Jmol script that loads the backbone (N, CA, C; Angstrom):
load data "model"
ATOM      1  N   MET A   1      81.155  88.464  97.283  1.00  0.00           N
ATOM      2  CA  MET A   1      82.400  88.353  96.136  1.00  0.00           C
ATOM      3  C   MET A   1      82.034  89.460  95.031  1.00  0.00           C
ATOM      4  N   ASN A   2      83.003  90.658  94.655  1.00  0.00           N
ATOM      5  CA  ASN A   2      82.723  91.755  94.018  1.00  0.00           C
ATOM      6  C   ASN A   2      84.113  92.031  92.761  1.00  0.00           C
ATOM      7  N   TYR A   3      83.432  91.307  91.689  1.00  0.00           N
ATOM      8  CA  TYR A   3      84.030  91.826  90.333  1.00  0.00           C
ATOM      9  C   TYR A   3      84.312  93.069  89.706  1.00  0.00           C
ATOM     10  N   ILE A   4      85.623  93.536  89.809  1.00  0.00           N
ATOM     11  CA  ILE A   4      85.637  95.141  89.145  1.00  0.00           C
ATOM     12  C   ILE A   4      86.612  94.854  87.783  1.00  0.00           C
ATOM     13  N   GLU A   5      86.268  95.568  86.558  1.00  0.00           N
ATOM     14  CA  GLU A   5      87.059  95.670  85.241  1.00  0.00           C
ATOM     15  C   GLU A   5      87.767  97.515  85.555  1.00  0.00           C
ATOM     16  N   GLU A   6      88.876  96.772  85.328  1.00  0.00           N
ATOM     17  CA  GLU A   6      90.207  98.284  84.870  1.00  0.00           C
ATOM     18  C   GLU A   6      91.056  97.775  83.837  1.00  0.00           C
ATOM     19  N   GLU A   7      91.598  98.631  83.910  1.00  0.00           N
ATOM     20  CA  GLU A   7      92.045  98.894  82.239  1.00  0.00           C
ATOM     21  C   GLU A   7      92.492  98.581  81.333  1.00  0.00           C
ATOM     22  N   THR A   8      93.337  97.057  82.125  1.00  0.00           N
ATOM     23  CA  THR A   8      93.736  95.286  81.091  1.00  0.00           C
ATOM     24  C   THR A   8      93.846  94.784  82.206  1.00  0.00           C
ATOM     25  N   ARG A   9      92.151  94.880  83.575  1.00  0.00           N
ATOM     26  CA  ARG A   9      92.300  93.611  84.071  1.00  0.00           C
ATOM     27  C   ARG A   9      90.851  93.254  84.727  1.00  0.00           C
ATOM     28  N   PHE A  10      90.645  92.437  85.182  1.00  0.00           N
ATOM     29  CA  PHE A  10      89.277  92.146  86.111  1.00  0.00           C
ATOM     30  C   PHE A  10      90.078  91.718  87.589  1.00  0.00           C
ATOM     31  N   VAL A  11      89.334  92.094  88.807  1.00  0.00           N
ATOM     32  CA  VAL A  11      89.502  91.421  90.094  1.00  0.00           C
ATOM     33  C   VAL A  11      88.508  91.478  90.859  1.00  0.00           C
ATOM     34  N   VAL A  12      88.637  90.748  91.522  1.00  0.00           N
ATOM     35  CA  VAL A  12      87.869  90.359  92.573  1.00  0.00           C
ATOM     36  C   VAL A  12      88.193  90.301  93.926  1.00  0.00           C
ATOM     37  N   LEU A  13      87.059  90.954  94.150  1.00  0.00           N
ATOM     38  CA  LEU A  13      87.864  91.776  95.858  1.00  0.00           C
ATOM     39  C   LEU A  13      86.263  90.591  96.509  1.00  0.00           C
ATOM     40  N   ASP A  14      87.177  89.789  98.185  1.00  0.00           N
ATOM     41  CA  ASP A  14      86.340  89.425  98.700  1.00  0.00           C
ATOM     42  C   ASP A  14      85.067  90.674  99.770  1.00  0.00           C
ATOM     43  N   ASP A  15      84.296  89.602 100.286  1.00  0.00           N
ATOM     44  CA  ASP A  15      83.731  90.844 100.778  1.00  0.00           C
ATOM     45  C   ASP A  15      84.131  91.685 102.155  1.00  0.00           C
ATOM     46  N   ASN A  16      84.835  91.796 102.287  1.00  0.00           N
ATOM     47  CA  ASN A  16      85.908  92.618 103.361  1.00  0.00           C
ATOM     48  C   ASN A  16      86.997  93.901 102.483  1.00  0.00           C
ATOM     49  N   LYS A  17      86.723  93.786 100.800  1.00  0.00           N
ATOM     50  CA  LYS A  17      87.722  94.549  99.872  1.00  0.00           C
ATOM     51  C   LYS A  17      88.434  94.036 100.047  1.00  0.00           C
ATOM     52  N   GLN A  18      89.148  92.941 100.033  1.00  0.00           N
ATOM     53  CA  GLN A  18      90.312  92.166  99.760  1.00  0.00           C
ATOM     54  C   GLN A  18      90.772  91.523  98.637  1.00  0.00           C
ATOM     55  N   GLU A  19      92.062  91.827  97.310  1.00  0.00           N
ATOM     56  CA  GLU A  19      91.953  91.189  96.478  1.00  0.00           C
ATOM     57  C   GLU A  19      92.139  90.153  96.485  1.00  0.00           C
ATOM     58  N   ILE A  20      91.122  89.010  95.786  1.00  0.00           N
ATOM     59  CA  ILE A  20      91.754  87.463  95.606  1.00  0.00           C
ATOM     60  C   ILE A  20      91.412  86.836  94.312  1.00  0.00           C
ATOM     61  N   GLY A  21      91.809  87.460  94.045  1.00  0.00           N
ATOM     62  CA  GLY A  21      91.667  87.182  92.081  1.00  0.00           C
ATOM     63  C   GLY A  21      91.735  88.072  91.047  1.00  0.00           C
ATOM     64  N   GLU A  22      92.499  88.014  90.065  1.00  0.00           N
ATOM     65  CA  GLU A  22      92.881  88.610  88.894  1.00  0.00           C
ATOM     66  C   GLU A  22      92.919  87.885  87.706  1.00  0.00           C
ATOM     67  N   MET A  23      92.648  88.796  86.336  1.00  0.00           N
ATOM     68  CA  MET A  23      92.686  87.934  85.082  1.00  0.00           C
ATOM     69  C   MET A  23      93.182  89.317  84.316  1.00  0.00           C
ATOM     70  N   THR A  24      94.975  89.291  83.441  1.00  0.00           N
ATOM     71  CA  THR A  24      95.041  89.749  83.465  1.00  0.00           C
ATOM     72  C   THR A  24      95.065  90.139  81.578  1.00  0.00           C
ATOM     73  N   TRP A  25      95.069  91.289  80.663  1.00  0.00           N
ATOM     74  CA  TRP A  25      95.104  91.202  79.380  1.00  0.00           C
ATOM     75  C   TRP A  25      96.022  92.546  78.470  1.00  0.00           C
ATOM     76  N   SER A  26      96.661  92.025  78.237  1.00  0.00           N
ATOM     77  CA  SER A  26      97.397  93.022  76.951  1.00  0.00           C
ATOM     78  C   SER A  26      96.855  93.474  75.644  1.00  0.00           C
ATOM     79  N   ASN A  27      96.004  94.165  75.264  1.00  0.00           N
ATOM     80  CA  ASN A  27      96.178  94.701  73.734  1.00  0.00           C
ATOM     81  C   ASN A  27      96.997  94.403  73.698  1.00  0.00           C
ATOM     82  N   ALA A  28      97.027  94.010  71.686  1.00  0.00           N
ATOM     83  CA  ALA A  28      97.743  93.584  70.799  1.00  0.00           C
ATOM     84  C   ALA A  28      96.634  94.325  69.488  1.00  0.00           C
ATOM     85  N   GLY A  29      97.102  95.494  69.524  1.00  0.00           N
ATOM     86  CA  GLY A  29      96.304  96.494  68.602  1.00  0.00           C
ATOM     87  C   GLY A  29      95.165  96.723  68.595  1.00  0.00           C
ATOM     88  N   GLU A  30      94.615  97.325  67.344  1.00  0.00           N
ATOM     89  CA  GLU A  30      92.668  97.151  67.656  1.00  0.00           C
ATOM     90  C   GLU A  30      91.892  96.316  68.139  1.00  0.00           C
ATOM     91  N   SER A  31      92.596  95.253  67.670  1.00  0.00           N
ATOM     92  CA  SER A  31      91.200  94.421  67.471  1.00  0.00           C
ATOM     93  C   SER A  31      91.293  92.845  68.051  1.00  0.00           C
ATOM     94  N   LEU A  32      92.640  92.976  68.980  1.00  0.00           N
ATOM     95  CA  LEU A  32      93.353  91.242  69.434  1.00  0.00           C
ATOM     96  C   LEU A  32      93.778  92.066  71.479  1.00  0.00           C
ATOM     97  N   ILE A  33      92.971  91.171  71.985  1.00  0.00           N
ATOM     98  CA  ILE A  33      93.651  90.724  73.681  1.00  0.00           C
ATOM     99  C   ILE A  33      94.297  89.991  73.451  1.00  0.00           C
ATOM    100  N   ILE A  34      95.489  89.440  74.680  1.00  0.00           N
ATOM    101  CA  ILE A  34      96.045  88.301  75.229  1.00  0.00           C
ATOM    102  C   ILE A  34      95.663  87.871  76.695  1.00  0.00           C
ATOM    103  N   ILE A  35      95.263  87.634  76.825  1.00  0.00           N
ATOM    104  CA  ILE A  35      94.878  86.969  77.897  1.00  0.00           C
ATOM    105  C   ILE A  35      95.933  86.417  78.727  1.00  0.00           C
ATOM    106  N   ASP A  36      96.938  87.156  79.366  1.00  0.00           N
ATOM    107  CA  ASP A  36      97.992  86.464  80.171  1.00  0.00           C
ATOM    108  C   ASP A  36      98.445  86.217  81.039  1.00  0.00           C
ATOM    109  N   HIS A  37      97.509  86.363  82.106  1.00  0.00           N
ATOM    110  CA  HIS A  37      97.367  85.830  83.392  1.00  0.00           C
ATOM    111  C   HIS A  37      96.332  85.783  84.376  1.00  0.00           C
ATOM    112  N   THR A  38      96.246  84.317  85.031  1.00  0.00           N
ATOM    113  CA  THR A  38      94.736  84.621  85.762  1.00  0.00           C
ATOM    114  C   THR A  38      95.194  83.700  87.215  1.00  0.00           C
ATOM    115  N   PHE A  39      94.800  84.538  88.106  1.00  0.00           N
ATOM    116  CA  PHE A  39      95.452  83.951  89.146  1.00  0.00           C
ATOM    117  C   PHE A  39      94.440  84.385  90.451  1.00  0.00           C
ATOM    118  N   VAL A  40      94.234  82.956  91.490  1.00  0.00           N
ATOM    119  CA  VAL A  40      93.229  83.194  92.717  1.00  0.00           C
ATOM    120  C   VAL A  40      93.711  82.941  93.667  1.00  0.00           C
ATOM    121  N   ASP A  41      93.723  83.735  95.403  1.00  0.00           N
ATOM    122  CA  ASP A  41      94.450  83.023  95.873  1.00  0.00           C
ATOM    123  C   ASP A  41      93.771  81.540  96.719  1.00  0.00           C
ATOM    124  N   ASP A  42      95.220  81.311  96.853  1.00  0.00           N
ATOM    125  CA  ASP A  42      95.102  79.672  97.698  1.00  0.00           C
ATOM    126  C   ASP A  42      94.102  79.202  98.277  1.00  0.00           C
ATOM    127  N   ASN A  43      93.534  80.422  99.171  1.00  0.00           N
ATOM    128  CA  ASN A  43      92.379  80.500  99.987  1.00  0.00           C
ATOM    129  C   ASN A  43      91.134  80.476  99.806  1.00  0.00           C
ATOM    130  N   HIS A  44      90.794  80.906  98.349  1.00  0.00           N
ATOM    131  CA  HIS A  44      89.672  80.704  97.564  1.00  0.00           C
ATOM    132  C   HIS A  44      89.188  80.146  95.893  1.00  0.00           C
ATOM    133  N   ARG A  45      90.455  79.337  95.808  1.00  0.00           N
ATOM    134  CA  ARG A  45      90.254  78.556  95.222  1.00  0.00           C
ATOM    135  C   ARG A  45      89.181  77.150  94.593  1.00  0.00           C
ATOM    136  N   GLY A  46      88.573  76.714  93.721  1.00  0.00           N
ATOM    137  CA  GLY A  46      87.694  75.370  93.995  1.00  0.00           C
ATOM    138  C   GLY A  46      86.257  76.591  93.961  1.00  0.00           C
ATOM    139  N   GLN A  47      86.696  77.855  93.429  1.00  0.00           N
ATOM    140  CA  GLN A  47      84.790  78.263  94.252  1.00  0.00           C
ATOM    141  C   GLN A  47      84.486  78.632  92.873  1.00  0.00           C
ATOM    142  N   GLY A  48      85.413  78.726  91.264  1.00  0.00           N
ATOM    143  CA  GLY A  48      84.751  78.820  90.327  1.00  0.00           C
ATOM    144  C   GLY A  48      85.224  80.308  89.879  1.00  0.00           C
ATOM    145  N   ILE A  49      85.932  80.723  90.911  1.00  0.00           N
ATOM    146  CA  ILE A  49      86.233  82.099  90.832  1.00  0.00           C
ATOM    147  C   ILE A  49      86.950  82.509  89.324  1.00  0.00           C
ATOM    148  N   ALA A  50      88.356  81.385  88.580  1.00  0.00           N
ATOM    149  CA  ALA A  50      89.224  81.954  87.940  1.00  0.00           C
ATOM    150  C   ALA A  50      87.951  81.886  86.315  1.00  0.00           C
ATOM    151  N   GLU A  51      87.303  80.783  86.695  1.00  0.00           N
ATOM    152  CA  GLU A  51      86.261  80.383  85.513  1.00  0.00           C
ATOM    153  C   GLU A  51      85.948  81.539  85.036  1.00  0.00           C
ATOM    154  N   LYS A  52      84.917  82.350  86.037  1.00  0.00           N
ATOM    155  CA  LYS A  52      84.469  83.529  86.068  1.00  0.00           C
ATOM    156  C   LYS A  52      85.285  84.512  85.682  1.00  0.00           C
ATOM    157  N   LEU A  53      86.345  84.878  85.802  1.00  0.00           N
ATOM    158  CA  LEU A  53      87.379  86.034  85.775  1.00  0.00           C
ATOM    159  C   LEU A  53      87.606  85.806  83.936  1.00  0.00           C
ATOM    160  N   VAL A  54      87.754  84.521  83.442  1.00  0.00           N
ATOM    161  CA  VAL A  54      87.932  83.958  81.698  1.00  0.00           C
ATOM    162  C   VAL A  54      86.865  84.908  81.328  1.00  0.00           C
ATOM    163  N   SER A  55      85.373  84.334  81.679  1.00  0.00           N
ATOM    164  CA  SER A  55      84.227  84.402  81.526  1.00  0.00           C
ATOM    165  C   SER A  55      83.999  85.964  80.961  1.00  0.00           C
ATOM    166  N   LEU A  56      84.568  86.705  81.901  1.00  0.00           N
ATOM    167  CA  LEU A  56      84.353  88.181  82.075  1.00  0.00           C
ATOM    168  C   LEU A  56      85.316  89.026  80.892  1.00  0.00           C
ATOM    169  N   GLY A  57      86.410  87.994  80.766  1.00  0.00           N
ATOM    170  CA  GLY A  57      87.196  88.549  79.438  1.00  0.00           C
ATOM    171  C   GLY A  57      86.807  87.787  78.233  1.00  0.00           C
ATOM    172  N   VAL A  58      86.116  86.865  78.415  1.00  0.00           N
ATOM    173  CA  VAL A  58      85.429  86.669  77.239  1.00  0.00           C
ATOM    174  C   VAL A  58      84.218  88.041  76.271  1.00  0.00           C
ATOM    175  N   ASP A  59      83.417  87.979  77.879  1.00  0.00           N
ATOM    176  CA  ASP A  59      82.666  89.372  77.416  1.00  0.00           C
ATOM    177  C   ASP A  59      83.013  90.309  77.058  1.00  0.00           C
ATOM    178  N   TYR A  60      84.629  90.807  77.726  1.00  0.00           N
ATOM    179  CA  TYR A  60      84.989  91.661  77.575  1.00  0.00           C
ATOM    180  C   TYR A  60      84.917  92.176  75.593  1.00  0.00           C
ATOM    181  N   ALA A  61      85.694  90.798  75.457  1.00  0.00           N
ATOM    182  CA  ALA A  61      86.375  90.661  73.984  1.00  0.00           C
ATOM    183  C   ALA A  61      84.993  90.779  72.941  1.00  0.00           C
ATOM    184  N   ARG A  62      83.825  90.327  73.272  1.00  0.00           N
ATOM    185  CA  ARG A  62      83.023  90.391  72.385  1.00  0.00           C
ATOM    186  C   ARG A  62      82.123  91.712  72.382  1.00  0.00           C
ATOM    187  N   ARG A  63      81.534  92.676  73.307  1.00  0.00           N
ATOM    188  CA  ARG A  63      81.132  93.913  73.660  1.00  0.00           C
ATOM    189  C   ARG A  63      82.231  94.702  72.915  1.00  0.00           C
ATOM    190  N   ASN A  64      84.061  94.621  72.980  1.00  0.00           N
ATOM    191  CA  ASN A  64      84.437  95.688  72.054  1.00  0.00           C
ATOM    192  C   ASN A  64      85.075  94.691  70.801  1.00  0.00           C
ATOM    193  N   GLY A  65      84.499  94.189  70.243  1.00  0.00           N
ATOM    194  CA  GLY A  65      84.615  93.409  69.123  1.00  0.00           C
ATOM    195  C   GLY A  65      86.203  93.360  68.356  1.00  0.00           C
ATOM    196  N   LYS A  66      86.369  92.469  69.854  1.00  0.00           N
ATOM    197  CA  LYS A  66      88.157  92.519  70.204  1.00  0.00           C
ATOM    198  C   LYS A  66      88.002  90.352  70.166  1.00  0.00           C
ATOM    199  N   LYS A  67      89.040  90.157  69.444  1.00  0.00           N
ATOM    200  CA  LYS A  67      89.551  88.191  69.048  1.00  0.00           C
ATOM    201  C   LYS A  67      90.692  88.020  70.560  1.00  0.00           C
ATOM    202  N   VAL A  68      90.609  86.993  70.905  1.00  0.00           N
ATOM    203  CA  VAL A  68      91.650  86.603  72.325  1.00  0.00           C
ATOM    204  C   VAL A  68      92.479  85.549  71.634  1.00  0.00           C
ATOM    205  N   ILE A  69      93.844  85.977  72.349  1.00  0.00           N
ATOM    206  CA  ILE A  69      94.762  84.733  72.078  1.00  0.00           C
ATOM    207  C   ILE A  69      95.092  84.580  73.763  1.00  0.00           C
ATOM    208  N   PRO A  70      94.529  83.213  73.965  1.00  0.00           N
ATOM    209  CA  PRO A  70      94.552  82.615  75.274  1.00  0.00           C
ATOM    210  C   PRO A  70      96.663  82.410  75.907  1.00  0.00           C
ATOM    211  N   LEU A  71      96.934  83.385  76.338  1.00  0.00           N
ATOM    212  CA  LEU A  71      98.605  82.716  76.736  1.00  0.00           C
ATOM    213  C   LEU A  71      98.493  82.132  78.043  1.00  0.00           C
ATOM    214  N   CYS A  72      97.789  82.512  78.433  1.00  0.00           N
ATOM    215  CA  CYS A  72      97.393  81.934  80.457  1.00  0.00           C
ATOM    216  C   CYS A  72      97.109  80.984  80.311  1.00  0.00           C
ATOM    217  N   PRO A  73      98.238  79.734  80.862  1.00  0.00           N
ATOM    218  CA  PRO A  73      97.516  78.126  80.310  1.00  0.00           C
ATOM    219  C   PRO A  73      96.069  78.130  81.160  1.00  0.00           C
ATOM    220  N   PHE A  74      95.452  78.795  82.127  1.00  0.00           N
ATOM    221  CA  PHE A  74      94.435  78.479  82.777  1.00  0.00           C
ATOM    222  C   PHE A  74      93.213  78.690  81.746  1.00  0.00           C
ATOM    223  N   ALA A  75      93.463  80.043  80.968  1.00  0.00           N
ATOM    224  CA  ALA A  75      92.969  80.785  80.125  1.00  0.00           C
ATOM    225  C   ALA A  75      92.744  79.537  78.769  1.00  0.00           C
ATOM    226  N   LYS A  76      93.644  79.452  78.373  1.00  0.00           N
ATOM    227  CA  LYS A  76      93.687  78.316  77.165  1.00  0.00           C
ATOM    228  C   LYS A  76      93.060  77.155  77.529  1.00  0.00           C
ATOM    229  N   LYS A  77      93.063  76.479  78.744  1.00  0.00           N
ATOM    230  CA  LYS A  77      92.532  74.835  78.716  1.00  0.00           C
ATOM    231  C   LYS A  77      91.030  75.555  78.947  1.00  0.00           C
ATOM    232  N   GLU A  78      90.099  76.569  79.519  1.00  0.00           N
ATOM    233  CA  GLU A  78      88.819  77.358  79.419  1.00  0.00           C
ATOM    234  C   GLU A  78      88.392  77.473  77.992  1.00  0.00           C
ATOM    235  N   PHE A  79      88.923  78.051  77.336  1.00  0.00           N
ATOM    236  CA  PHE A  79      89.055  78.541  75.537  1.00  0.00           C
ATOM    237  C   PHE A  79      88.434  76.726  75.048  1.00  0.00           C
ATOM    238  N   ASP A  80      89.789  75.587  75.705  1.00  0.00           N
ATOM    239  CA  ASP A  80      89.848  74.684  75.247  1.00  0.00           C
ATOM    240  C   ASP A  80      88.530  73.305  75.028  1.00  0.00           C
ATOM    241  N   ARG A  81      87.646  74.035  76.390  1.00  0.00           N
ATOM    242  CA  ARG A  81      87.126  73.390  77.025  1.00  0.00           C
ATOM    243  C   ARG A  81      85.678  73.888  76.709  1.00  0.00           C
ATOM    244  N   LYS A  82      85.820  75.288  76.646  1.00  0.00           N
ATOM    245  CA  LYS A  82      83.996  75.999  76.326  1.00  0.00           C
ATOM    246  C   LYS A  82      83.934  76.110  74.813  1.00  0.00           C
ATOM    247  N   LYS A  83      83.359  75.442  73.936  1.00  0.00           N
ATOM    248  CA  LYS A  83      83.098  75.566  72.569  1.00  0.00           C
ATOM    249  C   LYS A  83      82.552  77.225  72.773  1.00  0.00           C
ATOM    250  N   GLU A  84      81.435  77.419  73.455  1.00  0.00           N
ATOM    251  CA  GLU A  84      80.827  79.062  73.390  1.00  0.00           C
ATOM    252  C   GLU A  84      81.761  80.135  73.176  1.00  0.00           C
ATOM    253  N   TYR A  85      83.160  79.986  73.448  1.00  0.00           N
ATOM    254  CA  TYR A  85      84.692  81.130  73.957  1.00  0.00           C
ATOM    255  C   TYR A  85      84.822  81.037  72.495  1.00  0.00           C
ATOM    256  N   GLN A  86      84.649  79.570  70.977  1.00  0.00           N
ATOM    257  CA  GLN A  86      85.151  79.882  70.076  1.00  0.00           C
ATOM    258  C   GLN A  86      84.550  81.170  68.732  1.00  0.00           C
ATOM    259  N   ASP A  87      84.149  82.108  69.534  1.00  0.00           N
ATOM    260  CA  ASP A  87      83.600  83.257  68.817  1.00  0.00           C
ATOM    261  C   ASP A  87      84.220  84.231  68.988  1.00  0.00           C
ATOM    262  N   VAL A  88      85.166  84.180  69.623  1.00  0.00           N
ATOM    263  CA  VAL A  88      86.149  85.526  70.222  1.00  0.00           C
ATOM    264  C   VAL A  88      87.605  85.036  70.051  1.00  0.00           C
ATOM    265  N   LEU A  89      87.734  83.503  69.948  1.00  0.00           N
ATOM    266  CA  LEU A  89      89.286  82.555  69.457  1.00  0.00           C
ATOM    267  C   LEU A  89      89.888  83.623  68.425  1.00  0.00           C
ATOM    268  N   HIS A  90      90.926  83.596  68.669  1.00  0.00           N
ATOM    269  CA  HIS A  90      92.421  84.030  67.766  1.00  0.00           C
ATOM    270  C   HIS A  90      92.841  82.928  66.808  1.00  0.00           C
TER     271      HIS A  90
END
end "model"
wireframe off; spacefill off
backbone 0.3
color backbone group
């Protein structure tokens, strides 16, 4: 699988270069992003892809000095579960 960073989303492609998942965010000012959507194709669920996408969003926030509002229910669950994400939680 290949994870690609675009302007306001991370995309995951399978070995055939087909998009099988994404996590999107919106910029809310200079120092804040809102994770608003996480999706993984039904055929690829249960492989940790969504968790990896949220992790990439957290890394993006850290690299860019931003805080995160996890509006997406899956991202919110990840932030609630993973104490190591608290440094970027708004």
